[in-house]
C-alpha positions, 0 to 999 in steps of 0.5 A: 387011657383010651378015650374016643377020638372025637371032638365036641365042639361044633362046626361053627365053633370050630370055625370060629376058634380057628379064626380067633386062635388056631390060625393066630398060632399057626402063623406064629409056628417057626416050624413043625416037625413030625414025632413019635404020635404027633408033631412038634412045633416050634415058636419064637420066644414071647409073652404073647406067644406063650399066652395064646398057646396056653389058651390054646391048650385050654381050649383044646383039651376041653373038647379033644380029650384024646390029645396030649399036649406038652410045652416046653420053655427053655432057660434064656430066649430059646423058642417055645416047643408044643408037642401035640400027640394022640393015638394013630387015628388022631394025626389027620385031626393034628395035622388039620388043626395045627398044621405040619 
């Protein structure tokens, strides 16, 4: 599916989202690595981190419909992984929102 590279939140909404959700997620990231079509972010396993990641995915899939999110939660106490991918034109957006 080829969706337009358009974010539907206003600049004010994006600033608020950065303060309330994105900055907290970025601070929790253990590391980030480029993958095909995007980035993979790892997080220490905790219920709070998992809840924040779920909230983030729910918010972002509403406004950035061109992005694909994949959560990997392995058995035991392994770090969680969030993969965010999209078309080549979306790579700067992924870096800006989630870091690199």
